PQR file with spaces between the fields and no chain letter, atoms N, CA, C, O and H, PARSE charges and radii, in Angstrom:
ATOM       1  N    MET     1      -0.569    4.283    7.422 -0.4000 1.5000
ATOM       2  CA   MET     1      -1.578    5.098    6.777 -0.0000 2.0000
ATOM       3  C    MET     1      -1.171    6.568    6.907  0.5500 1.7000
ATOM       4  O    MET     1      -0.597    6.967    7.921 -0.5500 1.4000
ATOM       5  N    ARG     2      -1.463    7.358    5.897 -0.4000 1.5000
ATOM       6  CA   ARG     2      -1.087    8.757    5.892 -0.0000 2.0000
ATOM       7  C    ARG     2      -2.328    9.632    5.714  0.5500 1.7000
ATOM       8  O    ARG     2      -3.331    9.210    5.139 -0.5500 1.4000
ATOM       9  H    ARG     2      -1.929    7.034    5.074  0.4000 1.0000
ATOM      10  N    GLU     3      -2.233   10.852    6.219 -0.4000 1.5000
ATOM      11  CA   GLU     3      -3.339   11.798    6.078 -0.0000 2.0000
ATOM      12  C    GLU     3      -2.778   13.161    5.663  0.5500 1.7000
ATOM      13  O    GLU     3      -1.613   13.464    5.918 -0.5500 1.4000
ATOM      14  H    GLU     3      -1.418   11.195    6.686  0.4000 1.0000
ATOM      15  N    TYR     4      -3.601   13.962    5.035 -0.4000 1.5000
ATOM      16  CA   TYR     4      -3.209   15.305    4.638 -0.0000 2.0000
ATOM      17  C    TYR     4      -3.475   16.269    5.776  0.5500 1.7000
ATOM      18  O    TYR     4      -4.511   16.191    6.437 -0.5500 1.4000
ATOM      19  H    TYR     4      -4.547   13.717    4.827  0.4000 1.0000
ATOM      20  N    VAL     5      -2.537   17.180    6.005 -0.4000 1.5000
ATOM      21  CA   VAL     5      -2.704   18.246    6.985 -0.0000 2.0000
ATOM      22  C    VAL     5      -2.301   19.558    6.328  0.5500 1.7000
ATOM      23  O    VAL     5      -1.540   19.569    5.360 -0.5500 1.4000
ATOM      24  H    VAL     5      -1.696   17.243    5.468  0.4000 1.0000
ATOM      25  N    THR     6      -2.811   20.651    6.853 -0.4000 1.5000
ATOM      26  CA   THR     6      -2.494   21.980    6.355 -0.0000 2.0000
ATOM      27  C    THR     6      -1.571   22.646    7.358  0.5500 1.7000
ATOM      28  O    THR     6      -1.759   22.500    8.566 -0.5500 1.4000
ATOM      29  H    THR     6      -3.430   20.642    7.639  0.4000 1.0000
ATOM      30  N    LEU     7      -0.571   23.380    6.870 -0.4000 1.5000
ATOM      31  CA   LEU     7       0.348   24.108    7.737 -0.0000 2.0000
ATOM      32  C    LEU     7      -0.047   25.579    7.751  0.5500 1.7000
ATOM      33  O    LEU     7      -0.232   26.202    6.706 -0.5500 1.4000
ATOM      34  H    LEU     7      -0.418   23.498    5.888  0.4000 1.0000
ATOM      35  N    GLU     8      -0.173   26.120    8.970 -0.4000 1.5000
ATOM      36  CA   GLU     8      -0.619   27.497    9.159 -0.0000 2.0000
ATOM      37  C    GLU     8       0.505   28.322    9.763  0.5500 1.7000
ATOM      38  O    GLU     8       1.179   27.871   10.689 -0.5500 1.4000
ATOM      39  H    GLU     8      -0.023   25.613    9.819  0.4000 1.0000
ATOM      40  N    CYS     9       0.709   29.519    9.248 -0.4000 1.5000
ATOM      41  CA   CYS     9       1.748   30.423    9.744 -0.0000 2.0000
ATOM      42  C    CYS     9       1.454   30.795   11.196  0.5500 1.7000
ATOM      43  O    CYS     9       0.314   31.102   11.543 -0.5500 1.4000
ATOM      44  H    CYS     9       0.161   29.885    8.495  0.4000 1.0000
ATOM      45  N    GLY    10       2.482   30.766   12.041 -0.4000 1.5000
ATOM      46  CA   GLY    10       2.318   31.098   13.453 -0.0000 2.0000
ATOM      47  C    GLY    10       2.137   32.577   13.707  0.5500 1.7000
ATOM      48  O    GLY    10       1.599   32.956   14.747 -0.5500 1.4000
ATOM      49  H    GLY    10       3.409   30.516   11.759  0.4000 1.0000
ATOM      50  N    GLU    11       2.571   33.426   12.787 -0.4000 1.5000
ATOM      51  CA   GLU    11       2.479   34.871   12.999 -0.0000 2.0000
ATOM      52  C    GLU    11       1.201   35.475   12.420  0.5500 1.7000
ATOM      53  O    GLU    11       0.472   36.174   13.123 -0.5500 1.4000
ATOM      54  H    GLU    11       3.008   33.118   11.942  0.4000 1.0000
ATOM      55  N    CYS    12       0.927   35.207   11.140 -0.4000 1.5000
ATOM      56  CA   CYS    12      -0.236   35.864   10.509 -0.0000 2.0000
ATOM      57  C    CYS    12      -1.458   34.949   10.416  0.5500 1.7000
ATOM      58  O    CYS    12      -2.571   35.442   10.234 -0.5500 1.4000
ATOM      59  H    CYS    12       1.519   34.639   10.569  0.4000 1.0000
ATOM      60  N    GLY    13      -1.281   33.627   10.538 -0.4000 1.5000
ATOM      61  CA   GLY    13      -2.412   32.711   10.516 -0.0000 2.0000
ATOM      62  C    GLY    13      -2.827   32.235    9.133  0.5500 1.7000
ATOM      63  O    GLY    13      -3.814   31.510    9.004 -0.5500 1.4000
ATOM      64  H    GLY    13      -0.377   33.226   10.686  0.4000 1.0000
ATOM      65  N    GLU    14      -2.092   32.629    8.095 -0.4000 1.5000
ATOM      66  CA   GLU    14      -2.435   32.184    6.746 -0.0000 2.0000
ATOM      67  C    GLU    14      -2.043   30.725    6.562  0.5500 1.7000
ATOM      68  O    GLU    14      -0.983   30.292    7.013 -0.5500 1.4000
ATOM      69  H    GLU    14      -1.290   33.217    8.200  0.4000 1.0000
ATOM      70  N    ARG    15      -2.908   29.976    5.898 -0.4000 1.5000
ATOM      71  CA   ARG    15      -2.642   28.558    5.636 -0.0000 2.0000
ATOM      72  C    ARG    15      -1.980   28.440    4.275  0.5500 1.7000
ATOM      73  O    ARG    15      -2.638   28.583    3.244 -0.5500 1.4000
ATOM      74  H    ARG    15      -3.770   30.327    5.531  0.4000 1.0000
ATOM      75  N    ASN    16      -0.667   28.175    4.268 -0.4000 1.5000
ATOM      76  CA   ASN    16       0.133   28.236    3.054 -0.0000 2.0000
ATOM      77  C    ASN    16       0.436   26.882    2.434  0.5500 1.7000
ATOM      78  O    ASN    16       0.479   26.774    1.208 -0.5500 1.4000
ATOM      79  H    ASN    16      -0.132   28.059    5.105  0.4000 1.0000
ATOM      80  N    TYR    17       0.641   25.872    3.215 -0.4000 1.5000
ATOM      81  CA   TYR    17       1.149   24.597    2.710 -0.0000 2.0000
ATOM      82  C    TYR    17       0.227   23.451    3.079  0.5500 1.7000
ATOM      83  O    TYR    17      -0.484   23.505    4.082 -0.5500 1.4000
ATOM      84  H    TYR    17       0.606   25.959    4.211  0.4000 1.0000
ATOM      85  N    ARG    18       0.250   22.407    2.251 -0.4000 1.5000
ATOM      86  CA   ARG    18      -0.493   21.177    2.506 -0.0000 2.0000
ATOM      87  C    ARG    18       0.487   20.029    2.355  0.5500 1.7000
ATOM      88  O    ARG    18       1.191   19.949    1.348 -0.5500 1.4000
ATOM      89  H    ARG    18       0.828   22.363    1.436  0.4000 1.0000
ATOM      90  N    THR    19       0.546   19.140    3.336 -0.4000 1.5000
ATOM      91  CA   THR    19       1.506   18.047    3.318 -0.0000 2.0000
ATOM      92  C    THR    19       0.888   16.800    3.918  0.5500 1.7000
ATOM      93  O    THR    19      -0.231   16.841    4.430 -0.5500 1.4000
ATOM      94  H    THR    19      -0.025   19.205    4.154  0.4000 1.0000
ATOM      95  N    GLN    20       1.613   15.689    3.859 -0.4000 1.5000
ATOM      96  CA   GLN    20       1.141   14.427    4.418 -0.0000 2.0000
ATOM      97  C    GLN    20       1.921   14.099    5.679  0.5500 1.7000
ATOM      98  O    GLN    20       3.065   14.519    5.847 -0.5500 1.4000
ATOM      99  H    GLN    20       2.522   15.656    3.443  0.4000 1.0000
ATOM     100  N    ARG    21       1.282   13.339    6.565 -0.4000 1.5000
ATOM     101  CA   ARG    21       1.972   12.814    7.740 -0.0000 2.0000
ATOM     102  C    ARG    21       1.358   11.488    8.118  0.5500 1.7000
ATOM     103  O    ARG    21       0.223   11.187    7.747 -0.5500 1.4000
ATOM     104  H    ARG    21       0.353   12.997    6.428  0.4000 1.0000
ATOM     105  N    GLN    22       2.113   10.694    8.857 -0.4000 1.5000
ATOM     106  CA   GLN    22       1.617    9.399    9.291 -0.0000 2.0000
ATOM     107  C    GLN    22       0.621    9.571   10.416  0.5500 1.7000
ATOM     108  O    GLN    22       0.776   10.446   11.268 -0.5500 1.4000
ATOM     109  H    GLN    22       3.035   10.939    9.158  0.4000 1.0000
ATOM     110  N    THR    23      -0.414    8.723   10.417 -0.4000 1.5000
ATOM     111  CA   THR    23      -1.425    8.808   11.464 -0.0000 2.0000
ATOM     112  C    THR    23      -1.018    7.996   12.684  0.5500 1.7000
ATOM     113  O    THR    23      -1.424    8.315   13.801 -0.5500 1.4000
ATOM     114  H    THR    23      -0.540    8.013    9.725  0.4000 1.0000
ATOM     115  N    ARG    24      -0.233    6.967   12.489 -0.4000 1.5000
ATOM     116  CA   ARG    24       0.219    6.153   13.614 -0.0000 2.0000
ATOM     117  C    ARG    24       1.381    6.829   14.325  0.5500 1.7000
ATOM     118  O    ARG    24       2.064    7.670   13.741 -0.5500 1.4000
ATOM     119  H    ARG    24       0.098    6.708   11.581  0.4000 1.0000
ATOM     120  N    GLY    25       1.607    6.467   15.578 -0.4000 1.5000
ATOM     121  CA   GLY    25       2.799    6.931   16.260 -0.0000 2.0000
ATOM     122  C    GLY    25       2.549    7.798   17.472  0.5500 1.7000
ATOM     123  O    GLY    25       3.383    7.814   18.378 -0.5500 1.4000
ATOM     124  H    GLY    25       1.052    5.784   16.052  0.4000 1.0000
ATOM     125  N    GLY    26       1.455    8.513   17.535 -0.4000 1.5000
ATOM     126  CA   GLY    26       1.144    9.324   18.699 -0.0000 2.0000
ATOM     127  C    GLY    26       2.063   10.515   18.890  0.5500 1.7000
ATOM     128  O    GLY    26       2.188   11.017   20.008 -0.5500 1.4000
ATOM     129  H    GLY    26       0.778    8.499   16.799  0.4000 1.0000
ATOM     130  N    GLU    27       2.724   10.992   17.806 -0.4000 1.5000
ATOM     131  CA   GLU    27       3.566   12.167   17.945 -0.0000 2.0000
ATOM     132  C    GLU    27       2.695   13.392   18.140  0.5500 1.7000
ATOM     133  O    GLU    27       1.478   13.344   17.962 -0.5500 1.4000
ATOM     134  H    GLU    27       2.622   10.584   16.899  0.4000 1.0000
ATOM     135  N    GLY    28       3.336   14.489   18.508 -0.4000 1.5000
ATOM     136  CA   GLY    28       2.614   15.745   18.637 -0.0000 2.0000
ATOM     137  C    GLY    28       2.330   16.340   17.269  0.5500 1.7000
ATOM     138  O    GLY    28       2.514   15.685   16.243 -0.5500 1.4000
ATOM     139  H    GLY    28       4.325   14.528   18.653  0.4000 1.0000
ATOM     140  N    LYS    29       1.884   17.571   17.266 -0.4000 1.5000
ATOM     141  CA   LYS    29       1.570   18.237   16.006 -0.0000 2.0000
ATOM     142  C    LYS    29       2.857   18.553   15.253  0.5500 1.7000
ATOM     143  O    LYS    29       3.890   18.850   15.854 -0.5500 1.4000
ATOM     144  H    LYS    29       1.734   18.103   18.100  0.4000 1.0000
ATOM     145  N    LEU    30       2.776   18.483   13.939 -0.4000 1.5000
ATOM     146  CA   LEU    30       3.890   18.771   13.065 -0.0000 2.0000
ATOM     147  C    LEU    30       4.162   20.271   13.064  0.5500 1.7000
ATOM     148  O    LEU    30       3.240   21.074   12.924 -0.5500 1.4000
ATOM     149  H    LEU    30       1.937   18.242   13.451  0.4000 1.0000
ATOM     150  N    GLN    31       5.442   20.650   13.221 -0.4000 1.5000
ATOM     151  CA   GLN    31       5.818   22.055   13.173 -0.0000 2.0000
ATOM     152  C    GLN    31       7.096   22.182   12.356  0.5500 1.7000
ATOM     153  O    GLN    31       8.111   21.562   12.672 -0.5500 1.4000
ATOM     154  H    GLN    31       6.192   19.998   13.334  0.4000 1.0000
ATOM     155  N    LEU    32       7.037   22.998   11.294 -0.4000 1.5000
ATOM     156  CA   LEU    32       8.169   23.199   10.401 -0.0000 2.0000
ATOM     157  C    LEU    32       8.404   24.687   10.208  0.5500 1.7000
ATOM     158  O    LEU    32       7.486   25.494   10.349 -0.5500 1.4000
ATOM     159  H    LEU    32       6.212   23.502   11.037  0.4000 1.0000
ATOM     160  N    LYS    33       9.641   25.043    9.883 -0.4000 1.5000
ATOM     161  CA   LYS    33       9.958   26.426    9.557 -0.0000 2.0000
ATOM     162  C    LYS    33       9.891   26.560    8.042  0.5500 1.7000
ATOM     163  O    LYS    33      10.708   25.978    7.327 -0.5500 1.4000
ATOM     164  H    LYS    33      10.387   24.387    9.768  0.4000 1.0000
ATOM     165  N    LYS    34       8.917   27.328    7.550 -0.4000 1.5000
ATOM     166  CA   LYS    34       8.674   27.482    6.116 -0.0000 2.0000
ATOM     167  C    LYS    34       8.575   28.973    5.791  0.5500 1.7000
ATOM     168  O    LYS    34       8.440   29.814    6.680 -0.5500 1.4000
ATOM     169  H    LYS    34       8.253   27.800    8.130  0.4000 1.0000
ATOM     170  N    PHE    35       8.645   29.277    4.477 -0.4000 1.5000
ATOM     171  CA   PHE    35       8.521   30.659    4.024 -0.0000 2.0000
ATOM     172  C    PHE    35       7.047   31.043    3.912  0.5500 1.7000
ATOM     173  O    PHE    35       6.253   30.321    3.309 -0.5500 1.4000
ATOM     174  H    PHE    35       8.755   28.594    3.755  0.4000 1.0000
ATOM     175  N    CYS    36       6.695   32.165    4.487 -0.4000 1.5000
ATOM     176  CA   CYS    36       5.330   32.691    4.389 -0.0000 2.0000
ATOM     177  C    CYS    36       5.334   33.843    3.392  0.5500 1.7000
ATOM     178  O    CYS    36       6.041   34.831    3.592 -0.5500 1.4000
ATOM     179  H    CYS    36       7.340   32.752    4.977  0.4000 1.0000
ATOM     180  N    SER    37       4.554   33.727    2.325 -0.4000 1.5000
ATOM     181  CA   SER    37       4.517   34.769    1.300 -0.0000 2.0000
ATOM     182  C    SER    37       3.841   36.036    1.808  0.5500 1.7000
ATOM     183  O    SER    37       4.132   37.125    1.314 -0.5500 1.4000
ATOM     184  H    SER    37       3.980   32.924    2.163  0.4000 1.0000
ATOM     185  N    ARG    38       2.958   35.919    2.771 -0.4000 1.5000
ATOM     186  CA   ARG    38       2.268   37.087    3.302 -0.0000 2.0000
ATOM     187  C    ARG    38       3.192   37.911    4.210  0.5500 1.7000
ATOM     188  O    ARG    38       3.221   39.139    4.122 -0.5500 1.4000
ATOM     189  H    ARG    38       2.722   35.034    3.173  0.4000 1.0000
ATOM     190  N    CYS    39       3.950   37.222    5.090 -0.4000 1.5000
ATOM     191  CA   CYS    39       4.893   37.900    5.991 -0.0000 2.0000
ATOM     192  C    CYS    39       6.186   38.282    5.276  0.5500 1.7000
ATOM     193  O    CYS    39       6.832   39.266    5.636 -0.5500 1.4000
ATOM     194  H    CYS    39       3.927   36.225    5.162  0.4000 1.0000
ATOM     195  N    GLY    40       6.561   37.501    4.263 -0.4000 1.5000
ATOM     196  CA   GLY    40       7.780   37.765    3.521 -0.0000 2.0000
ATOM     197  C    GLY    40       9.035   37.259    4.198  0.5500 1.7000
ATOM     198  O    GLY    40      10.131   37.738    3.909 -0.5500 1.4000
ATOM     199  H    GLY    40       6.036   36.702    3.970  0.4000 1.0000
ATOM     200  N    LYS    41       8.887   36.278    5.113 -0.4000 1.5000
ATOM     201  CA   LYS    41      10.054   35.723    5.808 -0.0000 2.0000
ATOM     202  C    LYS    41       9.760   34.300    6.252  0.5500 1.7000
ATOM     203  O    LYS    41       8.629   33.827    6.143 -0.5500 1.4000
ATOM     204  H    LYS    41       7.996   35.889    5.347  0.4000 1.0000
ATOM     205  N    HIS    42      10.782   33.622    6.751 -0.4000 1.5000
ATOM     206  CA   HIS    42      10.621   32.261    7.253 -0.0000 2.0000
ATOM     207  C    HIS    42      10.059   32.319    8.667  0.5500 1.7000
ATOM     208  O    HIS    42      10.605   33.001    9.535 -0.5500 1.4000
ATOM     209  H    HIS    42      11.701   34.007    6.840  0.4000 1.0000
ATOM     210  N    THR    43       8.964   31.598    8.890 -0.4000 1.5000
ATOM     211  CA   THR    43       8.309   31.559   10.195 -0.0000 2.0000
ATOM     212  C    THR    43       7.945   30.122   10.528  0.5500 1.7000
ATOM     213  O    THR    43       7.974   29.251    9.659 -0.5500 1.4000
ATOM     214  H    THR    43       8.521   31.044    8.186  0.4000 1.0000
ATOM     215  N    GLY    44       7.604   29.877   11.779 -0.4000 1.5000
ATOM     216  CA   GLY    44       7.150   28.556   12.198 -0.0000 2.0000
ATOM     217  C    GLY    44       5.731   28.303   11.717  0.5500 1.7000
ATOM     218  O    GLY    44       4.843   29.128   11.929 -0.5500 1.4000
ATOM     219  H    GLY    44       7.580   30.585   12.484  0.4000 1.0000
ATOM     220  N    HIS    45       5.518   27.171   11.074 -0.4000 1.5000
ATOM     221  CA   HIS    45       4.196   26.769   10.594 -0.0000 2.0000
ATOM     222  C    HIS    45       3.753   25.546   11.378  0.5500 1.7000
ATOM     223  O    HIS    45       4.498   24.570   11.474 -0.5500 1.4000
ATOM     224  H    HIS    45       6.240   26.500   10.901  0.4000 1.0000
ATOM     225  N    LYS    46       2.557   25.584   11.937 -0.4000 1.5000
ATOM     226  CA   LYS    46       2.023   24.476   12.725 -0.0000 2.0000
ATOM     227  C    LYS    46       0.931   23.753   11.958  0.5500 1.7000
ATOM     228  O    LYS    46       0.256   24.318   11.098 -0.5500 1.4000
ATOM     229  H    LYS    46       1.952   26.376   11.859  0.4000 1.0000
ATOM     230  N    GLU    47       0.787   22.495   12.302 -0.4000 1.5000
ATOM     231  CA   GLU    47      -0.212   21.639   11.663 -0.0000 2.0000
ATOM     232  C    GLU    47      -1.624   22.062   12.071  0.5500 1.7000
ATOM     233  O    GLU    47      -1.900   22.354   13.234 -0.5500 1.4000
ATOM     234  H    GLU    47       1.335   22.037   13.001  0.4000 1.0000
ATOM     235  N    ARG    48      -2.499   22.083   11.078 -0.4000 1.5000
ATOM     236  CA   ARG    48      -3.934   22.290   11.275 -0.0000 2.0000
ATOM     237  C    ARG    48      -4.672   21.235   10.492  0.5500 1.7000
ATOM     238  O    ARG    48      -4.262   20.886    9.385 -0.5500 1.4000
ATOM     239  H    ARG    48      -2.275   21.845   10.133  0.4000 1.0000
ATOM     240  N    LYS    49      -5.737   20.728   11.034 -0.4000 1.5000
ATOM     241  CA   LYS    49      -6.587   19.818   10.276 -0.0000 2.0000
ATOM     242  C    LYS    49      -7.368   20.646    9.271  0.5500 1.7000
ATOM     243  O    LYS    49      -7.487   21.862    9.419 -0.5500 1.4000
ATOM     244  H    LYS    49      -6.070   21.012   11.933  0.4000 1.0000
ATOM     245  N    LYS    50      -7.904   19.986    8.243 -0.4000 1.5000
ATOM     246  CA   LYS    50      -8.639   20.694    7.188 -0.0000 2.0000
ATOM     247  C    LYS    50      -9.612   21.615    7.776  0.5500 1.7000
ATOM     248  O    LYS    50     -10.328   22.302    7.049 -0.5500 1.4000
ATOM     249  H    LYS    50      -7.808   18.997    8.123  0.4000 1.0000
């Protein structure tokens, strides 16, 4: 089963991306390096629930 999560910029806090992840597995929170349009550079984005 999959669920939607929102990715939030670690520096400015803007929620830029929405993606899916599996609910099973017991992994930690999803963290990806993505481009933030507000900061203008690639930053770490962490998973946030809706």
